C-alpha positions in Angstrom: -25.4 -123.6 -28.2 -27.6 -123.4 -30.9 -28.1 -120.4 -33.5 -31.5 -119.3 -32.3 -30.4 -119.4 -28.7 -27.2 -117.0 -29.9 -29.6 -114.9 -31.8 -32.2 -114.7 -28.8 -28.8 -113.5 -26.4 -27.7 -110.9 -29.0 -30.8 -109.3 -29.1 -31.1 -108.9 -25.3 -27.5 -108.0 -25.4 -28.7 -105.2 -27.8 -31.3 -104.0 -26.2 -29.5 -103.4 -23.0 -27.1 -101.6 -24.6 -29.4 -99.0 -26.4 -31.3 -98.9 -23.0 -27.6 -97.8 -21.5 -27.0 -95.4 -24.5 -30.8 -94.2 -24.3 -30.1 -93.3 -20.3 -27.1 -92.1 -20.2 -28.3 -89.5 -22.9 -30.8 -88.5 -21.1 -29.0 -88.1 -18.1 -26.5 -85.4 -20.2 -28.5 -83.8 -21.6 -30.4 -83.6 -17.9 -26.6 -82.1 -17.2 -26.6 -79.9 -19.9 -29.6 -78.7 -19.0 -28.9 -78.0 -14.8 -25.3 -76.5 -16.1 -27.0 -73.9 -18.7 -29.4 -72.7 -15.5 -26.8 -72.1 -13.4 -25.1 -70.4 -16.1 -28.0 -68.2 -16.4 -28.9 -67.8 -12.7 -25.2 -66.4 -12.7 -25.3 -64.1 -15.5 -28.6 -62.9 -13.9 -27.1 -62.4 -10.9 -23.8 -60.3 -11.8 -26.3 -57.9 -14.1 -28.4 -57.5 -10.9 -25.2 -56.8 -9.2 -24.6 -54.4 -12.2 -27.3 -52.6 -12.2 -27.6 -52.3 -8.4 -24.3 -51.1 -7.7 -25.0 -48.2 -11.2 -27.5 -47.2 -9.4 -26.0 -47.0 -5.8 -23.5 -44.7 -8.4 -26.3 -42.6 -9.2 -27.9 -42.0 -5.9 -24.2 -41.1 -4.4 -23.2 -38.4 -7.2 -27.4 -37.4 -6.4 -26.6 -36.6 -2.9 -23.0 -35.4 -3.8 -25.0 -32.5 -6.0 -27.4 -31.1 -4.1 -26.8 -27.9 -2.2 -27.9 -29.9 1.5 -25.6 -31.4 3.6 -26.3 -35.2 3.4 -25.0 -37.6 6.5 -25.9 -41.4 6.2 -25.4 -44.1 9.0 -25.6 -47.9 9.3 -27.1 -49.4 12.3 -24.3 -49.4 14.1 -24.3 -46.1 14.4 -21.3 -46.1 11.5 -21.4 -43.2 9.1 -21.0 -45.0 5.6 -21.5 -41.5 3.7 -21.2 -37.8 4.0 -21.7 -35.7 1.0 -19.4 -32.5 0.3 -22.0 -30.0 1.9 -21.8 -31.9 5.0 -17.8 -32.6 4.9 -17.4 -29.2 5.8 -18.6 -29.6 9.6 -16.1 -32.4 10.5 -13.2 -31.0 12.7 -14.5 -27.8 12.7 -14.1 -25.1 14.8 -16.4 -22.3 16.4 -19.5 -22.6 15.0 -19.2 -25.6 12.9 -18.3 -27.1 15.5 -21.7 -27.3 16.8 -23.1 -28.0 13.8 -20.9 -31.3 13.8 -22.0 -31.9 17.0 -25.6 -31.7 16.8 -25.7 -33.7 14.1 -24.3 -36.9 15.5 -26.5 -35.4 18.9 -29.8 -36.0 16.7 -28.3 -39.3 14.0 -28.0 -41.1 17.5 -31.5 -40.2 18.7 -32.9 -41.2 15.2 -31.3 -44.6 15.4 -33.1 -45.1 18.7 -36.4 -44.6 16.5 -36.4 -41.3 17.4 -36.9 -38.2 14.5 -35.2 -35.1 15.3 -34.6 -32.0 14.0 -32.8 -28.7 15.3 -32.3 -25.2 14.1 -29.0 -23.6 15.0 -28.5 -20.2 15.3 -24.6 -19.2 14.5 -23.6 -15.7 15.1 -20.8 -14.7 12.6 -19.9 -12.6 11.1 -22.2 -13.4 9.4 -24.6 -14.8 11.7 -26.1 -17.9 9.8 -28.9 -20.1 11.0 -28.7 -23.5 9.7 -31.7 -26.4 10.0 -30.9 -30.2 10.9 -33.3 -32.9 10.9 -33.0 -36.5 11.1 -34.7 -39.7 10.8 -34.4 -43.6 10.6 -34.2 -46.1 8.1 -36.0 -49.5 8.3 -36.7 -52.1 6.4 -40.2 -52.3 7.1 -38.7 -54.2 10.0 -36.3 -52.8 12.5 -34.6 -49.6 11.5 -31.1 -50.4 9.3 -30.0 -47.3 9.8 -30.2 -43.2 10.2 -29.6 -40.0 7.3 -29.7 -36.4 8.2 -30.3 -33.8 6.1 -28.5 -30.1 6.7 -29.8 -26.9 5.3 -28.8 -23.5 5.5 -31.6 -21.4 5.9 -29.9 -18.5 6.7 -30.8 -16.4 3.4 -34.4 -18.1 3.0 -34.8 -15.8 6.6 -33.0 -12.6 5.7 -35.3 -12.6 2.7 -38.7 -13.6 4.8 -37.6 -10.3 7.3 -37.0 -8.2 4.6 -40.6 -9.1 3.0 -42.1 -8.7 6.7 -40.0 -5.1 6.7 -41.2 -3.9 3.4 -44.9 -4.6 3.8 -45.2 -3.0 6.9 -42.9 -0.4 5.6 -45.9 -0.1 2.5 -48.7 -0.4 4.8 -47.4 2.6 6.8 -47.3 4.6 3.1 -50.4 3.6 2.2 -52.2 4.5 4.8 -51.4 8.7 4.5 -52.5 8.5 0.7 -55.1 6.8 1.4 -56.4 8.7 4.3 -55.9 12.1 3.3 -57.3 11.1 -0.1 -60.6 10.4 1.8 -60.2 13.5 4.0 -59.8 15.2 0.6 -63.1 14.0 -0.5 -64.9 14.4 2.4 -63.6 18.1 2.5 -64.5 19.0 -1.0 -68.3 17.3 -0.7 -69.0 20.5 1.6 -67.1 22.9 -0.5 -68.6 25.6 -2.6 -66.1 27.6 -3.6 -64.5 27.3 -6.7 -61.0 27.7 -5.7 -60.6 26.2 -3.0 -62.6 23.0 -4.5 -59.8 23.1 -7.4 -56.5 23.0 -5.1 -58.5 20.3 -3.1 -59.7 18.3 -6.1 -55.0 19.2 -7.0 -54.0 17.8 -4.0 -56.2 14.6 -4.3 -54.5 14.0 -7.8 -50.7 14.2 -5.8 -52.1 11.6 -3.2 -53.4 9.5 -5.8 -50.0 10.0 -7.7 -48.7 8.3 -4.3 -50.9 5.6 -4.5 -50.3 4.4 -7.7 -46.3 4.9 -7.1 -46.5 2.7 -4.2 -48.3 0.1 -6.1 -45.7 0.1 -9.1 -43.2 -0.6 -6.8 -45.2 -3.8 -5.4 -45.5 -4.4 -8.6 -41.9 -4.2 -9.6 -40.7 -6.3 -6.1 -43.6 -9.2 -7.4 -41.6 -9.0 -10.9 -38.6 -9.1 -9.4 -38.9 -12.0 -6.5 -40.8 -14.4 -9.8 -37.3 -13.6 -11.3 -38.8 -12.4 -14.5 -36.4 -11.2 -17.1 -37.2 -7.5 -17.9 -38.8 -6.6 -21.3 -36.7 -5.1 -23.5 -37.1 -3.2 -26.6 -36.6 -0.2 -28.7 -38.4 3.2 -27.1 -37.6 6.8 -27.8 -35.9 9.0 -25.1 -38.0 11.8 -25.8 -41.2 9.5 -25.1 -39.9 7.8 -21.8 -39.3 11.4 -20.6 -42.4 13.5 -21.5 -44.4 10.6 -19.9 -42.2 10.4 -16.8 -43.2 15.1 -16.3 -47.0 13.8 -17.2 -46.8 11.8 -14.0 -45.2 14.1 -11.9 -47.1 17.5 -13.8 -49.9 17.0 -10.9 -47.1 17.6 -8.2 -45.9 20.4 -9.7 -48.8 22.2 -10.4 -50.0 21.8 -6.4 -46.5 23.7 -6.0 -46.4 26.2 -9.3 -43.1 24.4 -9.9 -42.5 24.7 -13.9 -40.9 22.2 -15.8 -39.0 23.0 -18.7 -38.3 19.5 -20.9 -35.7 19.9 -23.9 -32.7 19.2 -25.8 -34.1 15.4 -25.6 -34.3 14.7 -29.5 -36.3 12.4 -31.3 -33.9 10.4 -33.5 -32.6 9.2 -29.7 -33.4 5.3 -29.1 -32.1 3.4 -26.3 -33.4 -0.4 -25.3 -34.8 -1.0 -22.4 -37.7 -2.0 -19.8 -39.8 1.8 -20.8 -42.2 1.2 -17.0 -39.1 1.2 -14.9 -37.4 4.0 -16.9 -40.0 5.9 -16.9 -40.2 5.6 -12.7 -36.6 5.6 -12.6 -36.8 9.9 -14.3 -40.1 10.1 -12.1 -38.3 9.4 -8.8 -35.6 12.2 -10.2 -38.5 15.1 -10.8 -40.4 13.6 -7.8 -37.2 14.9 -5.8 -37.2 18.1 -7.4 -40.4 19.2 -7.1 -40.1 17.5 -3.4 -37.3 19.8 -2.0 -38.0 23.7 -4.7 -39.1 26.7 -3.7 -42.9 26.5 -4.4 -43.1 28.7 -7.8 -39.3 27.8 -9.2 
């Protein structure tokens, strides 16, 4: 073989080797990229799983913290979650056993696609009312579970009953003085005797005082329901007593009852709600006037 032929063969071999090495390098880089992509996917999947687990943990802690009972079933009707409030109805006896049975029935219907709601009156002691609602959980296509919420509404119903009774009583209490005011005003317009007019005016003052007292009670109820804290401020004891006496004086005058106030020094200071303190002392004075003899 001539030197030229050897040179040509060597050049061809060199080109082939370089091509093979380059192809191998390209394959290695492609493999490295694939490995990197797979690793990133694995890490991302692990991160997503960790986030999902953390979210589920937060959800479970939230459901355990709420005051209502919560029970969750899967698509096969197996219980997957029950918070502490709802756990009280597992294996319960007497009235709570009725709640446990109702939860099972309502979840069964909800799993079949029919939302349910039921109120149970449990005879105590103490008597209770429990509201149970159940709905199906779907993934947009089929029902994949059901959830029931159990709420003890006894205190809420009791407060509603108290409010209804209070409104009825207040309405009855207001009708009497308002009716009396109208009658007294009508009588005064036709009265010419100054002495009679004066007595009628004093009666009107007393009835107006009764209306004001009822309105004060309504304002107190509104403040209590709004859970507003009482305004506590330094106030002289003598000022509280003096204001209460002035409020009740028209009633005392109509019965010729003398109010003798003494022994309250100006240096005595207390901290409290001025309006409520005046109202409390006024109640005592009003009762004293009502049940004392005329002219006493």
